[in-house]
Structure formats: C-alpha cells, structure tokens
Backbone bond lengths (Angstrom), bond angles and torsions (degrees), N, CA, C in turn:
res aa  C-N    CA-C-N  psi(-1)  N-CA   C-N-CA  omega(-1)  CA-C   N-CA-C  phi
1 M - - - 1.460 - - 1.541 108.72 -
2 E 1.334 117.68 -39.80 1.464 119.73 -178.55 1.535 110.99 -63.06
3 R 1.320 116.78 -40.43 1.471 120.67 179.16 1.528 111.21 -63.24
4 W 1.328 116.01 -40.67 1.459 119.90 179.14 1.538 109.53 -62.40
5 I 1.323 116.71 -43.64 1.462 120.90 178.95 1.525 110.41 -64.29
6 D 1.350 117.13 -42.45 1.460 120.34 176.17 1.525 111.13 -58.26
7 L 1.326 116.20 -44.64 1.463 120.40 -180.00 1.513 111.55 -63.79
8 A 1.325 117.37 -43.43 1.478 121.35 179.82 1.530 110.22 -63.55
9 L 1.302 117.54 -44.29 1.463 121.08 178.96 1.533 111.58 -65.41
10 T 1.292 116.97 -42.43 1.463 121.18 178.42 1.524 110.54 -61.44
11 T 1.324 117.11 -43.62 1.446 121.56 178.34 1.511 111.64 -61.82
12 Y 1.327 115.80 -45.79 1.453 121.13 179.44 1.538 110.13 -61.38
13 L 1.330 117.48 -44.68 1.457 120.68 179.48 1.532 111.95 -64.47
14 Y 1.337 116.46 -38.03 1.452 119.87 176.82 1.536 110.84 -61.01
15 L 1.335 115.15 -45.47 1.465 118.60 -178.34 1.534 111.01 -64.27
16 E 1.313 117.36 -38.70 1.471 119.85 177.32 1.532 110.96 -68.09
17 W 1.322 117.95 -37.55 1.452 121.86 175.84 1.531 109.96 -63.10
18 Y 1.332 115.74 -41.99 1.463 122.13 178.70 1.529 109.67 -60.95
19 R 1.343 117.39 -45.88 1.466 121.87 178.69 1.533 109.61 -60.03
20 W 1.330 116.62 -45.40 1.452 121.33 -179.09 1.516 110.17 -59.30
21 G 1.313 118.25 -41.26 1.442 122.62 178.64 1.516 112.07 -64.58
22 R 1.321 116.87 -35.40 1.458 120.09 179.63 1.525 112.39 -76.05
23 L 1.339 116.95 -24.12 1.462 121.59 178.42 1.539 112.02 -85.69
24 D 1.298 117.17 -16.19 1.458 122.73 -171.80 1.531 116.31 -73.59
25 P 1.321 119.79 -36.21 1.469 118.49 -172.49 1.523 112.62 -61.53
26 P 1.346 116.46 136.29 1.467 119.03 176.51 1.528 110.13 -68.98
27 G 1.312 115.92 148.98 1.447 120.43 178.06 1.527 113.92 82.76
28 L 1.323 117.37 9.65 1.464 120.90 178.50 1.533 108.21 -66.81
29 P 1.336 117.94 127.21 1.454 119.94 179.53 1.542 111.34 -57.31
30 E 1.324 115.52 144.14 1.471 120.87 -175.92 1.532 111.84 -58.95
31 K 1.322 116.79 -38.66 1.472 119.68 -179.33 1.531 110.29 -63.53
32 E 1.336 116.29 -42.29 1.473 119.39 178.78 1.528 111.10 -68.11
33 R 1.324 116.13 -39.49 1.469 120.34 176.79 1.524 110.09 -59.10
34 E 1.330 117.63 -46.19 1.462 121.05 179.58 1.529 111.15 -62.52
35 W 1.335 116.04 -37.49 1.461 118.84 -179.83 1.517 109.68 -63.60
36 W 1.338 117.21 -48.27 1.469 120.12 -179.06 1.521 111.47 -63.86
37 Q 1.327 117.98 -37.00 1.459 120.96 179.27 1.522 111.97 -66.92
38 S 1.320 116.50 -31.57 1.468 119.75 -175.68 1.534 113.80 -84.72
39 Q 1.315 117.75 -13.36 1.458 120.24 -176.09 1.528 110.94 -72.51
40 R 1.321 113.81 143.07 1.458 120.88 175.28 1.522 107.03 -112.45
41 T 1.286 117.45 -169.14 1.472 122.30 -171.83 1.528 112.64 -54.03
42 A 1.304 117.90 -48.42 1.484 120.25 -177.48 1.525 111.20 -63.23
43 G 1.334 116.79 -43.71 1.455 120.60 179.02 1.516 112.51 -65.71
44 L 1.330 115.67 -37.88 1.471 119.22 177.29 1.522 111.04 -66.93
45 C 1.324 116.94 -38.97 1.482 120.01 176.59 1.524 110.12 -59.54
46 R 1.346 116.66 -44.99 1.460 119.73 179.57 1.535 111.17 -64.31
47 A 1.335 116.93 -38.32 1.466 119.93 -179.84 1.526 111.11 -66.20
48 V 1.333 117.56 -41.86 1.467 121.31 179.01 1.524 109.13 -64.79
49 R 1.322 116.67 -44.00 1.473 120.49 179.88 1.523 110.75 -63.07
50 A 1.341 117.60 -42.89 1.458 121.33 -179.57 1.529 110.73 -63.80
51 E 1.330 116.54 -41.07 1.469 118.73 179.37 1.527 110.85 -65.69
52 R 1.313 117.17 -40.70 1.466 120.83 177.95 1.525 111.42 -63.28
53 E 1.343 116.70 -41.75 1.462 119.96 177.69 1.512 110.92 -63.95
54 D 1.337 117.00 -38.50 1.462 120.13 177.45 1.522 110.74 -63.71
55 Q 1.335 116.88 -41.79 1.471 120.73 177.34 1.524 110.75 -61.25
56 E 1.336 117.21 -40.36 1.451 120.76 179.63 1.533 110.76 -65.71
57 L 1.341 116.69 -40.33 1.472 119.43 178.74 1.511 111.59 -65.43
58 R 1.344 116.89 -38.45 1.464 119.24 176.24 1.511 110.91 -65.30
59 W 1.338 116.54 -39.17 1.460 120.53 177.37 1.533 109.84 -62.13
60 L 1.342 117.04 -45.47 1.455 120.50 178.72 1.527 110.52 -61.74
61 G 1.329 117.11 -41.64 1.469 120.71 179.00 1.524 110.78 -59.70
62 G 1.324 116.66 -40.96 1.462 120.31 177.61 1.517 112.35 -64.29
63 R 1.325 117.13 -38.48 1.465 120.68 178.96 1.517 110.48 -68.73
64 L 1.344 117.96 -33.83 1.457 120.07 -176.85 1.534 111.90 -81.22
65 A 1.318 118.01 -3.84 1.462 121.48 -177.30 1.523 112.58 -76.01
66 T 1.322 118.07 -18.50 1.471 120.43 -178.67 1.527 109.66 -130.55
67 P 1.337 116.98 151.53 1.466 119.40 177.51 1.541 112.35 -59.37
68 G 1.326 116.57 -40.83 1.467 119.66 178.98 1.519 111.04 -64.95
69 G 1.321 115.81 -37.55 1.465 119.74 177.85 1.520 112.01 -65.31
70 C 1.337 115.88 -38.34 1.478 120.07 177.65 1.529 110.46 -62.13
71 K 1.337 116.34 -44.52 1.465 119.42 -179.35 1.529 110.05 -64.06
72 R 1.322 117.00 -43.01 1.459 119.86 179.66 1.540 111.08 -64.04
73 L 1.323 115.87 -40.42 1.474 119.91 178.38 1.531 110.75 -62.91
74 R 1.337 116.25 -42.87 1.479 119.33 177.49 1.532 110.96 -59.91
75 R 1.353 116.36 -41.99 1.469 119.73 178.67 1.527 110.69 -63.17
76 L 1.338 117.37 -43.62 1.454 120.52 -179.95 1.523 111.81 -63.58
77 L 1.331 115.79 -43.25 1.470 119.30 179.39 1.524 111.84 -65.61
78 R 1.331 115.47 -41.14 1.464 120.09 178.28 1.520 111.26 -63.62
79 A 1.341 116.01 -39.82 1.474 120.55 -179.62 1.514 110.66 -67.40
80 G 1.331 118.88 -23.26 1.456 121.72 179.22 1.520 113.61 -78.96
81 L 1.323 117.22 -13.20 1.468 120.18 179.78 1.519 110.23 -79.75
82 P 1.326 116.98 149.67 1.471 118.23 172.03 1.527 109.31 -59.71
83 T 1.334 116.87 147.32 1.462 122.02 -175.91 1.519 112.40 -52.32
84 A 1.320 117.51 -40.46 1.459 120.70 -177.62 1.528 112.54 -64.83
85 L 1.331 118.11 -23.88 1.453 120.58 -177.10 1.528 112.83 -96.14
86 R 1.318 117.92 -6.60 1.460 120.66 179.95 1.514 109.27 -71.70
87 S 1.308 115.21 140.61 1.447 120.83 179.46 1.529 109.15 -68.51
88 V 1.313 115.95 140.38 1.471 120.39 177.61 1.517 109.79 -71.41
89 R 1.309 115.86 -39.33 1.479 118.65 179.17 1.540 109.01 -83.72
90 R 1.311 115.43 153.17 1.455 120.27 179.41 1.500 109.40 -87.32
91 A 1.308 115.72 124.92 1.458 120.86 176.80 1.529 107.70 -86.22
92 G 1.314 117.60 136.22 1.453 122.81 -177.62 1.446 111.28 -73.05
C-alpha cells in the first residue's frame, strides 16, 4: 500500500512540475496560460500523453524521410511483434 501511495504522489508531483514548466516561458499567450492553470490531474495526463504522441510522430516522420530510415523503422516495428506474428519472409 505504501508503494502505491508513493507512486500516486510521485505521479501527481510530476504532473504539477510539468504544468509549472509549461507556465514558465515568457511570452506565453494569456489563453494558453489560463488553460494550463485550469487543468487538473486528468487534463494534465492527457496533455503529457498528447505531447509524447506528437514526439513519436515527429520521430517516425524523421525515420520515413530516408530509405535507410524506412528500413530501420520496418525492422524495429517487426521486432516489436510477437514471434508468432512475424512474417516468415523478409519484407523489403
């Protein structure tokens, strides 16, 4: 039970730290500042998840920009599949 509470508190503190970092930059538009100030735990979780997904999409875009990157991305995606679902033949 103590570990669960530690994890919950750590998560909450991380989300508040994340919010503070997003409120800190000078020149932040007032509407965006109000949005960050009004978010609670669930909204902050969604914001962190959305930013991470955006970072992953940018990473994927970078990999797809070159033929070598495409091949490496295919290998990484194939390696992430369970062994039984991997294609026996090699896809180019």
